[in-house]
N, C-alpha and C positions, 0 to 999 in steps of 0.2 A: 683588705688583708685578711687571711684565714687565721683565724685566733687559735685553730688546732694545729697550726704548722709548727715544727721544732724551731726551738731557740739556739741559735749558733753563739757561743762565747769564746773569746779570745781574750789574753792578756798579753802585754808586753811592756818593757821599761826601757828607759835610756839615761844616760849618765850626762848630765849638763855641766860638769865642772869647768869646761872650757868658756862656758858663758859668763864666769864670775870674773871679776877683777883680779889680776895676778899680784895683788899686793900682801897675801899672805897664804900658808899652806891650807890645804883642804884635810880636816882629820876623818870626816865621815862623807862618803859620796853624795853628792846633791843629785836626786834623782826625779825623773818624771814618770810616773807610772799611769798606765792606760789599760782600761776595759772596753772591749768591743762587743756590742750585741747586735744581732740581725734575726728577724723573724721575716721570712718573705723577701719582699722588696724594701722593707722597712730597718733602717740602722741607725743606731746611735752609738755615742761613746763617752765615758767619763775619763778626766785627765786630771791627775791631782799631782802638784810640783811642791817640792821642798823648799817653798819661799813663803814670804809673809804676804804683804797685800800686792795685789796687782791693779793698776788703773785700768780703765774701760778700754783705752787705746792698745794696751798690750794683750788685754784678753780677746779684742776683736783681731789682732793680727793673728795670734795662734789660731783662732776659730777659722778665719778664713784660709790660713794656710791647710789646716786639717780638712777642712771641708773641700777645697781644691783637690788635694792629692787622694782623699779617701772616697771620694763621691758620696760625702754625707750631707745632708742640710745642715746650715751653719746653726740652726735653732736646735738641731739635735746633737750638738757639740758641746758638753758641760764642761767648763773650766774651773777647777778649784785649786786651792793651795792648803798646805798644812799648817798654816800660819807659823812658820819656823823662823825663830828670831835669830837663827845662826848663820843665815845667808845674806847676801847684798841687798840693799832696796834696789826697786825696780829700775830708777833712773840710771842705776850704775851696770846693769846687767845687758848682755847681747841679747836682745828680745828677737832678733832675726834669727840667730843662730838656735835660741830655745824652740821657736816656731817650726824650724826645719827639723829638729831632732824629735819634737813632740809629733809631728806628722809622719816622720819614719817609725816611731813607735806604734802608732794607731793603726798605719799600713800593715806593720808585721803583725798586729794583734788580730786584725780582719784576716790576713792571709793564713793564719794557723787556726781560726774559729773552728770549733766544733761542737756537736751537739752537747750541751751541759745539763747536769744533774745537781740541783741545789741542795746544800745542808745550811742549817741556822743554829747558831748557839749564841748564848749570853753567859757571861758570868761577872759576879759583882765583887769588886775589888775591896777587900776588908779593910787594908790599909787607907788612911785618907791622903790620897795621891792628887785628888781633886777638891776644889773648894770654890765655893762661890765669891767672886772678888768683887762684885758689884754690890754697894751697900747703899740703900735708900735712907736719907736723911729727911725724915718728915718736916722738921722744921723749916728746911730751905725747898721743900717739894722737888728735890732733885736726887741725884745718886752721885756716887764718887767711887773709885777704884782704888782697892787695896793691890799693890802690883810690887814684886821682887821683896816680899815680906813674910807673911804666915807660910811656915814650911816644918816639916819635921823636926828640923834641927832646934828650933825654938818653941817646940809643942805647939805649932799652929796658934800661937799665942798673938792676937792682934792688938794688945792695948797699947804699946808704944806707936804703932802705925796710926790707931784711931786718935791718940792724943795729938799727933801732928796733924792729922785731918782737921780736927775741930779748931786747932790754932789757926791754920789757914783760912778756915772758912769764916771764923770769928773776927780775925784781925784784919784779913786782906780781902775777904769776898772772893776767895780763889780756890779752885779745886786743885789738890796736890795730886799729880799721877802716880807718885811712889815715894816711898822712903820715910824715915823717922825724924828726920832733922833737914833743915834747908840745904844743907851741903849734899845731901843724898837724893834731892829731888828734882824733877822738872816739873814746872808748874804750867797749867792750862787755864784759860779764862773760865770763870764760874758761868756756866749756861744753864739755863732753865730747861729741865726735861720732865717730861709728864710720867705720871705713874705707871704707865702701861708698859714701862722698859724695865720694871722689877724682875730681877733673875729668879727662875725657879730654883728649888734645891739642887744641889750638886748631884750629877748623875754618875753613881759608881759603876755603872755597867759597861763592860766592854763586849761589843755586839761584832759578829762575825758572819758573814755569809761565804761560804766555801763552795765554789764551783768545781764539780768532778767530771771526768769522763765515766763512760758506763763501767768501765773495768774499775773504777775507784781512784784512778791516779788523778791529781790535783791539777786543774787548769789555773786558777787564780783565787784571789780572797779579796773581799771587801770589808774593812775593818773600821770600827768607830769607836772612839773614846774620848769623851769630854775633857781634855786637859791641853793647856797650852805647851808648845814645843819650846820650852826654855831651860831644859836640863843641861845642856853641853854648849850652849852658846857663850864663846869668850872672844875677846878683842883680837886674841893672837892667833886664830886659825877660823875657817868657815866649817860648818858642820850641819848636818840635815837632822840631828838631835836624836830623841828615843824612838821615832818611827823607824829609824834605820835599824836599830838593834831588835825592834820587834819584827821587822821585814826578815831579817837574819835569822832570828830564833824560828818563826814558823816557817820558814824555807827548810829547815833541818827537821823540824818535827813532821811536816807533812810529807816529805821525801819528794814532792814535784816540784815543778819550775813555777814557783808560785810567787805572786807579786801583791803584797798588802798596798791598797792604794788610796783608799779613803780615809781621812782623818777628821772627823766631824769635831769642831770646836766650840766652846763658848767661852 
C-alpha cells in the first residue's frame, strides 16, 4: 500500500425500527450509522448501532454480511453499539434484517466515498453530566456499581445509595446493582474482582472528528462522549436516547449530510 495515497471517506445510515418487536411505539428512530474508509486497495468500516449489548453470534452475522456485500475483510469490519438502554434486547431483535440494513448502509457509504479532510476538536462539559459509577470497596477487594441514582436532580448525592450498598454487602454478601432499597434493586452475586478494574476519573470531554470535502462541506462525523444512553429510555416506548438529539443538532449546525456515529461509553 502507498502511504501517500489519498484516503476516501464515506458515511451513511439506516433506520432499524423494523427490526424491533412491535410491542410499543418508537419515539426516536433506532439507527445504524456507518463510516467507510479506503486507501488504495485497503478498506475498513466502523458500524455503530443504537442498541445495548450484542452477543458474538449477532456480531459475526453482521460482520459476515457486510464483508460479503462490500468486499471488506471481516477483520476490518468493526461493530459497536451506543449501549443504548432504550431498545430491545438482542434475543428479541431481527438480526437478519439488521445485518441486511447495515450492509446496505456500508455499501452506500462506500459508493459515495470521496477524498476527506479532517478536523478535530474537543470541548469540556462543565456541568456534571457524566460520573464514575464504579466504586472500589477496599475491605471486600471488589467493586460495586451505583446505577439509576446520583444525578442533577438530587445534587449527585450518593449517600442513600451507598447506605444500601453497604447494607447488602455486610448483611447478604451480595452486590446490589442499583437502587436505595430492596424494592428498587436487582441483586447480582458477590464476585471477587481485582484492583485493576478501578475506573479512571470521569471524562468530561466531548471529542469530534469531522471529515469534510475540499470545499468544506461536511461528509460525516465521529463523536465520542463517556456517558451512558439512559436519558430517554422508558417502558412505554423505544428510543435511541440522547445520541439521537446530538445527531440532529450537529446535522443542523454543520449544514452537511452528517452522521454522528461513535459513542464511546464507560
